[in-house]
Structures are given as C-alpha cells and as structure tokens.
N, C-alpha and C positions, 0 to 999 in steps of 0.2 A: 413836131418830133422833138423829143427831149433827150438830153444826154444823161445816160445812166452811169452812175459810178460803180465800177466793179471792184469789189474788195479782193485783194490778193489772197491766194490760198495760204492758209495758216499751217506751218510746220512746227512740230515740237522742238523747242530749243535743246541743244546738246550742251551739257555742262562741261566745264573745262577739264575735269578729271578724265572723262571718257575720251575727249579729243587728245589729251596728253598721252593717255595709255595707247591709243591707236598710233599716234606718231612715234611713241617710244618702241612699240612692237616692230613697226616697219623699220625704224632706224636701227634697232638691234640686229634684225635679220640682215640688213644690208651691210652694217658695220662689221659683223662677225665674218661674213664672206670676204669683204675687202681686207680685213685685218689678217686673214689667213694667207693672203698673197703678199703681204708686206714683209719688210725685213726689219732687223733690229737696229738699223742705222739711224743716226740722228737726222732730223729734218723731214721734209715732205717727200713721199714716194709717189712718183708719177703713175706707176702701174696701179698702185692702190687707189689713187684718185680716179683713174679711168674705170676700174672695176666698180668702185662705189657709184659713179655716175651711171654706168650701164645698168647695174642692178637696181638703182633708184628708179630709173625710167621704166624698167620692166615691172617692178613691184608697185610703183605709185602712179604710172600712167597706163601701161598696156593692160595690166590686170584689172584696174577699175573700169577702163573703157569697155572691157569684155565681160565685166562682172557687176553690172548695175551700179557703178559708182563706188564699189567697195574694194579696198586693198585688203591684204591679210589682216593688218591691224584694225581697220575699220570693220571688217567682218567679225573680228573677235569681240568687239564692243558694240555691235549693232548700230553703226552710223554709216552714212553715205554722203557723197558730194553731188549737189544739184546746181543748176543755173538758177539765179535769183528770179529773173523775169519769167522764164518759161516753166520752171519747176521740173525740168527734165535733166537727163544726164548731159554733162558738158561734152562738146565735141573734142576730138583728139588734140587740136591746136590749143584750145583753152586749157585742157589738162596739162599739156606740155609747158605752157607759160606758167601756170599755177605751181606745178611741181618743180619747175626750173628755179623759181624764186625760193621756195622753201627748201629745195634740194641743195641750193648753194649754202644756206644757213646750216643745214644738216651736215654738209661736207666740212664746213668750218668747225663744227662741233667734233666731227670725227678726227680732224687734224689736231684739235686741241686735246682730245683724249689720248691720242697717240704720243703727244709731246709734253704733256703736263708734268711728268716727273722730271724730265731733263730741263724744262723751261716753264716755270710757274706762270710767267706772263701770258702763256698760251690760253689762259682762262678768258682773256679778252676776246677771243674768237667766238665766245658764246653770245656776245652783245647783239650781232645782227639778227640771230634767231629770236632772241628775247624781245627785241624791238618789233619784229614782224609779228610774232604770236601775241605779244603783249597788247597790241592794238585791239584785240578782241575783247579785252576787259572794258574798254571804253564804249563799245558798241552794245548797248543794252537791248536793241531790237533784234538784230540778226546775228550778233556775236561773230562778226567777220574780222579775220586777221587781215593784214595788209595785202597778202597774196590773194585772199578771197575778194577784197574790194577791187583790186586791179583787174581781175578776170571776171568779176561779177558772178561769183559762186557762193554757195553757203553749205554748211555741214548740217545735216538733219538726222533725226533718229530713223531707224529702219526696223522693220519687223523681222527682217531676215538676217540671221547671224548666229553667233555662238553664245552670246551673252556672258562673256568672260567676266565683266565687271560685276554682274549680279551673282555669279557663282563664287567669286572671290569674297564678296560681301557676306554671303551665306556661310562660307567657311570661317571667316573671321568671327562672325556672330556665334557660330557653333563653338569655336575655340574659346571665346569669352565666356560663354555659358558653362562650358566644361571647367574652366578655371575658377569660376565662382562656387562651384559645388565642392 
C-alpha cells in the first residue's frame, strides 16, 4: 500500500480591492447605524459601542453563517469565507472569533472617525486594523490576514453575488470613454 498525496482544492485568489470594498461596505452599514445613536459629546459613547458590536455580530457573523459565508459587503463583491482545510463554511464559533478580532479593529476605527476632529491623535486607532489586514500582503499563497490565520479561514471568490466591483468598473470605463469623445 502506498501513500497518495492529495492536492488541496484550489480556490481563486481574491484581490485586496474586493476584500477592502466588502469590509468597507459592512463597516459603513454598521457605523452609520451606531452613529445615529451617538451624541455630540466628546469622548467614547458606551451606547454607540454596544450598538456597533451588536450590529457587527449580526452583519458579519449571523448573516454569513446563514448565507453561505457572505455578509452584505461580501455578497456585493462576490466573495465568501471558508475554512482552509475543509473548504466549507466555518462554524459559528470560528466566525465569532474571526469577526471578534476584526470587529475590534473596526470599532477602534469607528471611535477614531468620531473623534478625529476634536483629537487628531485618534488616527493612531487605525494601526491595529492596518496591522491585522496588512498581514495579508505578505501571504502570497492564501492571502490570509491575521484574523484568518488565527481561525484558519480564507476568503475566496464566489459565483453568487451582486458583482458591485464589476459594475463600478464598467461605469468608470463608460465615463472615461464618454470623456474621450
């Protein structure tokens, strides 16, 4: 009997622009809802943080768990989250860990955006998210950020979605061609 080497299933790599758009769409949805409940006082608002955390869990954990690994932003740009080894949808606990890490970085960005005018040093709150997501640039094989490596997940292309990135590219190209004429 011989040992047969099984090659892992190949998934198409997702470029950083699409991943950034998906995260940005989800972040904006959650940030707008949490900002509506905040006040104009200086500092960090506890209610705003709680609303941000609750909506982040709903949009980035519960929705993908019930929607083939796609949140609203991931659906918009045709990507989804899978486990590295099994190639299937991560379980609820893995999604909670993954989104807890990136959600903390997103929460710090939200706090920075709310306080940047009054306190310019709030821009330093962007560093944890930049470090977490920046790790994907060094991973040429799976393009995993730190939160992906910790939970053993990967972001892959999906055939199911809205294809917002492709539609935007077509609109930009059409606008460029109209400007040339």
